[in-house]
C-alpha positions, 0 to 999 in steps of 0.5 A: 202529938200527931197531925192527922189529915183526911183524904178530903183535906189532902185534896183541898191542899192540892187544889186550893194551895197547889201543894204537890210532892216536895212541898211543906205545909206549915200549921201555926198559931196565928194572933186573932180569931179564936180556937177551942184551945185558945181565945185570941189565937187561931190556926194559920196555914202556909207553904213554907220550908221549916226552921225548927220542925217538931211534928211532921206527917207526910202524905203523897210526898207533901210534908205537913208540919208544926214548928217547935215554937208553935207547939204551945198552941196545941196544948198536948192535943193531936191536930185533925184536919178535915173539910167542912162539907157545907162550906168547902173549907178546912176544919180543924179538930183537936183531941187530947194526945194519948 
């Protein structure tokens, strides 16, 4: 499993979450909402130091990660993070990992 962050999304994290080198941004399964992978769960994000780091991508010194306990949510898919140009928000896409 991989985490792919677009350049526009990296700028979003820096501007909106004030993420900077040395910070950790966690992607996690959040109860409520909906996603293409699971009804009743959606993607959550927060700045937090990891407990059980399972997958990590580092860009400009910012650590984007998923913990072991949230791997079930991705169901063998890679996470692609981009921005929705119409709304200025993050957009999450999932592709079956090869």
